[in-house]
Residue frames relative to the residue before (quaternion, step in Angstrom):
aa qw qx qy qz dx dy dz
M 1.0000 0.0000 0.0000 0.0000 0.00 0.00 0.00
A 0.4740 -0.6558 0.5122 0.2878 3.56 -1.00 0.85
A 0.5843 -0.5868 0.4214 0.3696 3.54 -1.14 0.65
G 0.8203 0.2023 -0.1798 0.5038 3.56 -0.99 0.85
G 0.6030 0.5605 -0.3595 0.4393 3.59 1.23 0.29
L 0.2337 -0.7456 0.6099 0.1326 3.50 -1.41 0.14
V 0.4213 -0.6952 0.5108 0.2797 3.61 -0.94 0.79
V 0.0188 0.7929 -0.6054 0.0661 3.49 -0.64 1.20
S 0.8334 -0.0785 0.0048 0.5470 3.54 -0.61 1.15
G 0.7427 -0.4146 0.2270 0.4744 3.56 0.87 0.87
Q 0.7174 0.3972 -0.2533 0.5132 3.63 1.20 0.00
T 0.4920 -0.6254 0.4917 0.3536 3.56 -1.20 0.31
G 0.0083 0.8230 -0.5646 0.0617 3.55 -0.65 1.15
D 0.5475 -0.6012 0.4736 0.3385 3.51 -1.34 0.05
I 0.3522 -0.7573 0.5078 0.2114 3.58 -0.52 1.18
S 0.5271 0.6178 -0.4282 0.3964 3.62 1.14 -0.38
C 0.7272 0.3958 -0.2298 0.5117 3.57 0.98 -0.79
F 0.6757 0.5302 -0.2836 0.4265 3.58 0.93 -0.97
H 0.5665 0.6261 -0.3829 0.3747 3.52 1.11 -0.64
C 0.7922 0.2695 -0.1236 0.5334 3.59 1.04 -0.80
H 0.7741 0.3223 -0.1044 0.5347 3.54 1.16 -0.80
S 0.0609 0.8491 -0.5243 0.0206 3.62 0.81 0.83
K 0.6491 0.5155 -0.3387 0.4453 3.65 0.89 -0.84
E 0.6719 0.5076 -0.3014 0.4474 3.57 0.91 -0.98
V 0.6532 0.5082 -0.3111 0.4672 3.59 1.02 -0.86
N 0.6649 0.5082 -0.3099 0.4512 3.57 0.93 -0.86
D 0.6384 0.5080 -0.3124 0.4866 3.54 1.07 -0.81
F 0.6282 0.5481 -0.3118 0.4557 3.59 0.98 -0.86
Q 0.6747 0.5146 -0.3009 0.4353 3.56 0.91 -0.84
E 0.6667 0.4686 -0.3039 0.4936 3.58 1.26 -0.31
S 0.5802 0.6398 -0.3386 0.3733 3.55 1.33 -0.20
I 0.6363 -0.5378 0.3967 0.3853 3.52 -1.26 0.33
H 0.5964 0.5770 -0.3559 0.4297 3.60 1.19 -0.63
F 0.6433 0.5291 -0.3495 0.4290 3.61 0.94 -0.83
N 0.6938 0.4940 -0.2824 0.4414 3.53 0.98 -0.84
K 0.6666 0.4371 -0.2903 0.5294 3.58 1.42 -0.08
D 0.5479 -0.6718 0.3688 0.3353 3.53 1.20 0.63
I 0.4109 0.6458 -0.5330 0.3605 3.58 0.96 0.87
S 0.2333 -0.8011 0.5426 0.0975 3.55 -0.86 0.97
C 0.7352 -0.4194 0.3105 0.4326 3.57 -1.34 0.22
T 0.7009 0.5129 -0.2679 0.4171 3.51 0.92 -0.97
D 0.5318 0.6233 -0.4088 0.4019 3.59 1.21 -0.38
C 0.7391 0.3472 -0.2032 0.5403 3.59 1.12 -0.63
H 0.8074 0.3262 -0.1471 0.4691 3.58 0.84 -0.95
G 0.4069 -0.7059 0.4797 0.3256 3.60 1.25 -0.26
G 0.4516 0.6842 -0.5024 0.2749 3.61 -1.28 -0.26
D 0.4571 -0.6589 0.5366 0.2626 3.54 -1.36 0.20
I 0.2245 -0.8140 0.5277 0.0926 3.56 -0.55 1.20
K 0.4129 0.7261 -0.4824 0.2638 3.62 1.18 -0.03
I 0.0408 -0.8047 0.5907 -0.0420 3.57 -0.79 1.07
S 0.2654 -0.7352 0.5986 0.1752 3.52 -1.13 0.67
G 0.7994 -0.1029 0.0141 0.5917 3.58 -0.21 1.25
E 0.7325 -0.3490 0.2806 0.5128 3.59 -0.60 -1.20
V 0.4604 0.6772 -0.4485 0.3580 3.53 1.22 0.50
V 0.4188 -0.7048 0.5017 0.2759 3.65 -0.72 0.98
S 0.4763 -0.6792 0.4928 0.2627 3.52 -0.99 1.04
I 0.4359 -0.6998 0.5057 0.2542 3.60 -0.85 0.92
N 0.6840 0.4962 -0.2590 0.4678 3.51 1.26 -0.44
V 0.3745 0.7776 -0.4648 0.1975 3.58 1.25 -0.06
M 0.7819 0.2896 -0.1734 0.5242 3.58 1.03 -0.62
H 0.5458 0.6225 -0.3820 0.4106 3.56 1.27 0.33
T 0.7626 0.3695 -0.2090 0.4881 3.60 1.05 -0.52
N 0.8600 -0.1066 0.0346 0.4978 3.51 -0.46 1.23
F 0.3722 0.7581 -0.4743 0.2485 3.57 1.16 0.43
T 0.1578 -0.8213 0.5452 0.0577 3.57 -0.78 1.00
G 0.3650 -0.7635 0.4739 0.2435 3.61 1.15 -0.25
V 0.7607 -0.3390 0.2657 0.4856 3.52 -1.17 -0.63
P 0.3675 -0.7295 0.5187 0.2526 3.62 -0.74 0.95
S 0.5185 -0.6170 0.4886 0.3342 3.57 -1.11 0.62
R 0.6511 -0.5180 0.3789 0.4051 3.56 -1.25 0.31
V 0.6610 0.5202 -0.3039 0.4473 3.57 1.10 -0.75
N 0.7728 0.3267 -0.2115 0.5014 3.61 0.90 -0.82
M 0.2992 0.7741 -0.5034 0.2406 3.61 1.25 0.34
T 0.6477 0.5425 -0.3298 0.4212 3.58 1.03 -0.80
E 0.5658 0.5872 -0.3857 0.4317 3.59 1.18 -0.49
F 0.6791 0.4763 -0.3010 0.4706 3.55 1.00 -0.83
C 0.6924 0.5039 -0.2670 0.4421 3.56 0.87 -1.00
S 0.6372 0.5636 -0.3126 0.4225 3.59 1.13 -0.77
R 0.5063 0.6410 -0.4403 0.3727 3.60 1.19 -0.29
C 0.7835 0.2594 -0.1417 0.5467 3.58 1.09 -0.67
H 0.7733 0.2913 -0.1111 0.5521 3.53 1.15 -0.78
A 0.0126 0.8575 -0.5140 0.0198 3.59 0.80 1.03
E 0.6884 0.4964 -0.3016 0.4344 3.57 0.79 -0.99
V 0.6731 0.4965 -0.2898 0.4653 3.58 0.91 -0.90
T 0.6384 0.5267 -0.3158 0.4641 3.55 1.07 -0.80
N 0.6441 0.5222 -0.3272 0.4533 3.55 0.94 -0.78
T 0.6450 0.5128 -0.3133 0.4720 3.51 1.07 -0.72
Y 0.6482 0.5279 -0.3010 0.4589 3.55 1.02 -0.85
E 0.6490 0.5150 -0.3229 0.4576 3.59 1.05 -0.69
E 0.6280 0.4891 -0.3705 0.4787 3.63 1.15 0.11
S 0.5567 0.6594 -0.3521 0.3624 3.56 1.36 -0.24
I 0.6243 -0.5360 0.4184 0.3845 3.55 -1.32 0.32
H 0.5784 0.5870 -0.3700 0.4289 3.61 1.14 -0.60
W 0.6971 0.4590 -0.2593 0.4859 3.58 0.87 -0.97
Q 0.5954 0.5546 -0.3597 0.4567 3.62 1.01 -0.73
R 0.6834 0.4895 -0.2871 0.4593 3.54 0.91 -0.92
L 0.6267 0.5216 -0.3416 0.4673 3.60 1.04 -0.71
K 0.6497 0.5167 -0.3126 0.4617 3.58 0.96 -0.80
E 0.6610 0.4986 -0.3100 0.4672 3.56 1.12 -0.60
G 0.6216 -0.5747 0.3364 0.4126 3.56 1.22 0.05
R 0.5345 0.5938 -0.4344 0.4160 3.64 1.22 0.10
V 0.1959 -0.8721 0.4419 0.0767 3.50 0.35 1.38
E 0.6332 0.5335 -0.3484 0.4394 3.61 1.19 -0.16
A 0.4231 0.6898 -0.4719 0.3501 3.58 1.31 0.00
A 0.6688 -0.5568 0.3340 0.3620 3.59 -1.15 0.68
A 0.0672 -0.7643 0.6405 0.0340 3.60 -0.75 1.05
C 0.7621 -0.3911 0.2497 0.4515 3.59 -1.27 0.23
T 0.7076 0.4819 -0.2786 0.4352 3.60 0.81 -1.01
D 0.5727 0.5977 -0.4073 0.3858 3.66 1.07 -0.47
C 0.7446 0.3710 -0.2087 0.5142 3.56 1.01 -0.73
H 0.7844 0.3572 -0.1857 0.4718 3.61 0.85 -0.87
G 0.5165 -0.6106 0.4432 0.4049 3.58 1.19 -0.36
T 0.4880 -0.6545 0.4893 0.3067 3.59 -1.30 -0.03
H 0.8205 0.0974 -0.0361 0.5622 3.62 0.06 -1.24
N 0.7459 0.4035 -0.2287 0.4780 3.62 1.03 -0.64
I 0.1564 0.8145 -0.5385 0.1487 3.62 0.92 0.87
L 0.1043 -0.8043 0.5847 0.0155 3.53 -0.78 1.07
S 0.6129 -0.5342 0.4353 0.3867 3.56 -1.27 0.35
S 0.5370 -0.6271 0.4431 0.3495 3.63 -0.96 0.68
K 0.6004 0.5530 -0.3617 0.4505 3.61 1.23 -0.23
D 0.5937 0.5658 -0.3655 0.4402 3.54 1.26 -0.33
P 0.4945 -0.7034 0.4303 0.2747 3.59 -0.76 1.04
D 0.6609 0.5021 -0.2931 0.4746 3.53 1.27 -0.47
S 0.5234 0.6442 -0.4072 0.3812 3.62 1.26 -0.14
Q 0.5549 -0.6174 0.4602 0.3148 3.51 -1.14 0.76
T 0.7156 0.4277 -0.2242 0.5047 3.55 1.23 -0.70
H 0.3931 0.6753 -0.5297 0.3300 3.60 1.13 0.33
S 0.6467 -0.5811 0.3248 0.3724 3.58 -0.95 0.82
E 0.6861 0.4954 -0.2877 0.4485 3.57 0.94 -0.79
N 0.7147 0.4536 -0.2396 0.4755 3.61 1.24 -0.51
I 0.4669 0.7188 -0.4211 0.2967 3.57 1.24 -0.37
P 0.6426 0.5224 -0.3674 0.4233 3.73 0.72 -0.82
L 0.6993 0.4683 -0.2801 0.4618 3.58 0.83 -0.95
M 0.6247 0.5315 -0.3470 0.4549 3.54 1.09 -0.76
C 0.6827 0.4779 -0.2977 0.4657 3.59 0.88 -0.85
A 0.6438 0.5401 -0.3175 0.4393 3.57 1.12 -0.82
S 0.5422 0.6325 -0.4138 0.3670 3.60 1.06 -0.46
C 0.7273 0.3214 -0.2270 0.5624 3.58 1.17 -0.51
H 0.7428 0.4660 -0.2432 0.4146 3.58 0.74 -1.06
E 0.6588 0.4348 -0.3196 0.5241 3.61 1.23 -0.11
N 0.5711 0.6082 -0.3588 0.4186 3.57 1.29 -0.06
Q 0.3667 -0.7674 0.4855 0.2022 3.55 -0.31 1.29
T 0.6561 0.5295 -0.3168 0.4346 3.60 0.88 -0.91
K 0.6971 0.4681 -0.2931 0.4572 3.56 0.86 -0.92
M 0.6735 0.4997 -0.3148 0.4445 3.58 0.92 -0.81
Q 0.6501 0.4960 -0.3192 0.4791 3.55 1.08 -0.65
A 0.6469 0.5290 -0.3147 0.4502 3.54 1.01 -0.83
W 0.7054 0.4496 -0.2505 0.4873 3.58 0.98 -0.83
Y 0.1663 -0.8114 0.5219 0.2039 3.53 1.26 -0.67
Y 0.1086 0.7965 -0.5729 0.1601 3.53 0.70 1.20
G 0.3518 -0.7253 0.5166 0.2886 3.57 1.02 -0.64
I 0.5041 0.6463 -0.4117 0.3984 3.53 1.26 0.56
S 0.4668 -0.6683 0.4997 0.2929 3.56 -0.96 0.81
T 0.3893 -0.7394 0.4998 0.2278 3.58 -0.95 0.76
D 0.5643 0.5979 -0.4064 0.3987 3.61 1.10 0.42
R 0.3328 0.8025 -0.4640 0.1731 3.57 1.23 0.22
F 0.6733 0.4688 -0.3118 0.4792 3.58 0.98 -0.73
D 0.6322 0.5266 -0.3402 0.4553 3.58 0.99 -0.74
T 0.6774 0.4752 -0.2890 0.4814 3.60 0.95 -0.87
Y 0.6212 0.5405 -0.3408 0.4536 3.57 1.08 -0.66
K 0.6592 0.5185 -0.3197 0.4410 3.58 1.03 -0.80
K 0.6233 0.5201 -0.3469 0.4698 3.60 1.20 -0.26
S 0.5992 0.6104 -0.3562 0.3760 3.59 1.16 -0.34
Y 0.6692 -0.4912 0.3802 0.4078 3.56 -1.32 0.30
H 0.6240 0.5664 -0.3623 0.3981 3.57 0.86 -0.91
Y 0.7194 0.4209 -0.2640 0.4854 3.59 0.82 -0.94
K 0.6565 0.5185 -0.3364 0.4324 3.66 0.87 -0.82
A 0.6137 0.5396 -0.3487 0.4589 3.57 1.06 -0.69
Y 0.6481 0.5241 -0.3065 0.4597 3.59 1.01 -0.77
I 0.7411 0.4099 -0.2596 0.4641 3.63 0.66 -1.04
S 0.6254 0.5249 -0.3582 0.4528 3.63 1.18 -0.29
G 0.6847 -0.4986 0.2816 0.4509 3.61 1.26 0.20
G 0.5364 0.6378 -0.4044 0.3767 3.53 1.29 0.02
E 0.6583 -0.4910 0.3671 0.4367 3.55 -1.23 -0.16
V 0.6043 -0.5602 0.4171 0.3834 3.55 -1.23 0.38
L 0.2052 -0.7837 0.5796 0.0882 3.55 -0.68 1.12
A 0.8174 -0.2150 0.1419 0.5153 3.61 -1.02 -0.66
T 0.0902 -0.7582 0.6439 0.0501 3.53 -1.02 0.98
C 0.7958 -0.3479 0.1916 0.4572 3.52 -1.31 0.06
S 0.7105 0.4753 -0.2766 0.4390 3.60 0.83 -1.00
D 0.5768 0.5862 -0.3918 0.4125 3.61 1.14 -0.51
C 0.7386 0.3767 -0.2089 0.5186 3.62 1.06 -0.68
H 0.7816 0.3555 -0.1682 0.4842 3.58 0.83 -1.03
E 0.4202 -0.6587 0.4739 0.4061 3.55 1.33 -0.25
N 0.4674 -0.6782 0.4868 0.2909 3.65 -1.23 0.28
H 0.8070 0.2273 -0.1432 0.5258 3.64 0.40 -1.05
D 0.7271 0.4147 -0.2097 0.5053 3.58 1.13 -0.63
T 0.1947 0.7944 -0.5502 0.1682 3.62 0.95 0.77
R 0.0041 -0.8090 0.5865 -0.0379 3.54 -0.84 1.05
Q 0.6092 -0.5281 0.4275 0.4091 3.54 -1.24 0.24
E 0.6110 -0.5745 0.3934 0.3766 3.57 -1.13 0.65
S 0.6662 0.5113 -0.3061 0.4484 3.65 1.04 -0.69
D 0.5439 0.6007 -0.4161 0.4125 3.61 1.20 -0.16
P 0.4955 -0.6886 0.4382 0.2972 3.61 -0.72 1.00
K 0.7017 0.4527 -0.2620 0.4839 3.58 1.23 -0.60
S 0.4631 0.6849 -0.4514 0.3358 3.58 1.25 0.01
A 0.5379 -0.6333 0.4665 0.3032 3.56 -1.09 0.87
V 0.7443 0.3666 -0.2173 0.5143 3.63 1.15 -0.59
N 0.3293 0.7004 -0.5383 0.3336 3.58 1.18 0.47
Q 0.6306 -0.5768 0.3602 0.3741 3.58 -0.96 0.84
A 0.6955 0.4935 -0.2829 0.4389 3.55 0.88 -0.88
N 0.7278 0.4396 -0.2236 0.4765 3.59 1.18 -0.54
L 0.4542 0.7249 -0.4364 0.2788 3.56 1.21 -0.14
P 0.6165 0.5319 -0.3869 0.4329 3.68 0.91 -0.67
A 0.6654 0.4921 -0.2963 0.4767 3.62 1.02 -0.82
T 0.6518 0.5248 -0.3077 0.4528 3.56 0.98 -0.83
C 0.7093 0.4322 -0.2256 0.5091 3.56 0.89 -1.03
G 0.7152 0.4786 -0.2520 0.4427 3.56 1.09 -0.61
K 0.2576 0.7834 -0.5253 0.2097 3.56 1.16 0.41
P 0.6695 -0.5342 0.3198 0.4051 3.64 -1.12 0.57
D 0.7514 0.3834 -0.2126 0.4931 3.61 0.97 -0.80
C 0.6697 0.4876 -0.3039 0.4705 3.57 1.27 0.09
H 0.7724 -0.2979 0.2449 0.5046 3.62 -0.41 -1.13
Q 0.1499 -0.8220 0.5459 0.0617 3.55 0.33 1.26
G 0.7874 0.2784 -0.2318 0.4988 3.49 -0.96 0.90
A 0.3483 0.7512 -0.4997 0.2544 3.60 1.23 0.22
N 0.0596 -0.7829 0.6183 0.0352 3.53 -1.09 0.73
N 0.7441 -0.4155 0.2552 0.4566 3.60 -1.19 0.10
A 0.6210 0.5416 -0.3402 0.4531 3.59 1.02 -0.82
F 0.6542 0.4896 -0.3152 0.4826 3.63 0.95 -0.79
I 0.6694 0.5293 -0.3066 0.4215 3.56 0.83 -1.00
Y 0.7117 0.4375 -0.2561 0.4863 3.61 0.86 -0.95
G 0.5858 0.5806 -0.3947 0.4049 3.63 1.19 -0.13
G 0.7995 0.1428 -0.0761 0.5785 3.58 1.25 -0.30
K 0.2033 -0.7794 0.5790 0.1262 3.58 -1.09 0.59
V 0.4951 -0.6383 0.5159 0.2852 3.49 -1.14 0.83
H 0.7379 0.2669 -0.1468 0.6023 3.54 1.08 -0.84
E 0.2109 -0.7948 0.5555 0.1233 3.61 -0.08 1.19
G 0.7647 0.3367 -0.2464 0.4910 3.53 -0.87 0.93
Q 0.5201 0.6388 -0.4217 0.3789 3.50 1.29 -0.03
S 0.7288 -0.4456 0.2852 0.4348 3.58 -1.26 0.14
V 0.2550 -0.7330 0.6144 0.1422 3.50 -1.22 0.63
Y 0.2162 -0.8137 0.5326 0.0862 3.53 -0.73 1.09
L 0.1635 -0.7317 0.6561 0.0866 3.52 -1.13 0.82
G 0.7769 -0.0907 0.0111 0.6229 3.50 0.13 1.35
F 0.7499 -0.3141 0.2454 0.5280 3.57 -0.55 -1.18
I 0.5575 0.5970 -0.3794 0.4346 3.55 1.39 0.24
D 0.3863 -0.6833 0.5847 0.2051 3.53 -1.00 1.02
A 0.3334 -0.7882 0.4861 0.1773 3.58 -0.22 1.31
K 0.6701 0.5067 -0.3181 0.4393 3.57 0.91 -0.84
K 0.6595 0.4824 -0.3136 0.4837 3.55 1.03 -0.77
L 0.5967 0.5701 -0.3535 0.4405 3.58 1.07 -0.76
V 0.6813 0.4755 -0.2898 0.4751 3.60 0.93 -0.96
T 0.6152 0.5519 -0.3359 0.4517 3.59 1.05 -0.80
Y 0.6837 0.4909 -0.2782 0.4627 3.54 0.86 -1.08
F 0.6185 0.5503 -0.3465 0.4412 3.59 1.04 -0.83
Y 0.6934 0.4708 -0.2917 0.4610 3.57 0.87 -0.95
I 0.6114 0.5391 -0.3490 0.4623 3.59 1.06 -0.71
I 0.6665 0.4745 -0.3130 0.4823 3.58 0.87 -0.85
M 0.6442 0.5144 -0.3339 0.4571 3.64 0.88 -0.78
I 0.6418 0.5174 -0.3247 0.4636 3.60 0.95 -0.88
L 0.6723 0.5080 -0.2929 0.4518 3.52 0.91 -1.04
F 0.6291 0.5469 -0.3056 0.4602 3.55 1.09 -0.85
E 0.6674 0.5067 -0.2900 0.4623 3.57 0.97 -1.01
I 0.6511 0.5055 -0.3133 0.4715 3.58 0.99 -0.91
T 0.6576 0.5121 -0.3038 0.4615 3.58 0.88 -0.94
F 0.6460 0.5265 -0.2990 0.4649 3.56 0.93 -0.99
T 0.6786 0.4913 -0.2966 0.4584 3.56 0.84 -1.02
I 0.6663 0.4941 -0.3135 0.4622 3.57 0.89 -0.89
G 0.6304 0.5410 -0.3267 0.4507 3.54 1.07 -0.78
L 0.6446 0.5185 -0.3151 0.4652 3.57 1.02 -0.76
I 0.6440 0.5149 -0.3255 0.4629 3.54 1.00 -0.88
I 0.6559 0.5014 -0.3095 0.4718 3.60 0.91 -0.93
L 0.6482 0.5196 -0.3135 0.4600 3.59 0.96 -0.85
G 0.6586 0.5092 -0.3132 0.4571 3.59 1.00 -0.84
I 0.6367 0.5381 -0.3129 0.4551 3.54 1.03 -0.88
T 0.6865 0.4795 -0.2845 0.4668 3.58 0.84 -1.08
S 0.6347 0.5260 -0.3401 0.4525 3.61 1.01 -0.78
N 0.6294 0.5154 -0.3442 0.4687 3.70 0.98 -0.72
F 0.6379 0.5258 -0.3300 0.4557 3.59 0.95 -0.83
E 0.6610 0.5223 -0.2967 0.4497 3.51 0.95 -1.01
L 0.6654 0.5114 -0.3030 0.4515 3.57 0.92 -0.90
R 0.6581 0.5076 -0.3011 0.4675 3.58 1.02 -0.83
R 0.6462 0.5186 -0.3262 0.4551 3.55 1.01 -0.84
R 0.6510 0.5228 -0.3217 0.4465 3.64 1.01 -0.71
H 0.6872 0.4495 -0.2721 0.5016 3.55 1.14 -0.74
């Protein structure tokens, strides 16, 4: 055992943290960070000096930063993941966080907090098979989507499940295209953004990745949808919305016309009675 340490769940840990945060320490010991010799103080600060098994009274007095806010989370992560953090700060998620919409996706929403695992680990939230459910936890949530006002339909996971990519997976095949394959992971942008991977101009390159559909062109792309049942565009016109609005207008016209006839009939009866 290292000096000033304590065996926790079969590993050498810091009793200063374990004394009060046993669950967090145990979770952390299962994470990829623990196996890379990263300690609690690397993120939270503090003084880990311990005398035997006595908790240091100065543990939270020296350089202690506590829990980072969702907005300054990237400052913590960038200490080790500068390139990825810079990419994330170009995303729609980060833009929404900066606007004060604190429920927009921060690093920990996708990767976890103390129990961060490698994306290659089947138990990781960012493992390819788990990504659709992870994204759906926010994008299928009506309350969150309305609160953020992303303007995104909350049927994305349901429509994805109707697609060939998902059906091939649940039928026993390999994992095909998931959310991050099309929308990117850290660099997720709105479809209207010219730099977005799902912008209309960029779809041939996105679908034509080496491991996907090399040589994909617009004719190929419009022949199939990742989200089955999503809107169909005729030029820049959303055909489904156009049909919807047409029916709404027609229904309103019919109701107005019917009410007008009723009012006309009633006034005509009054007029006839008055004359007689």
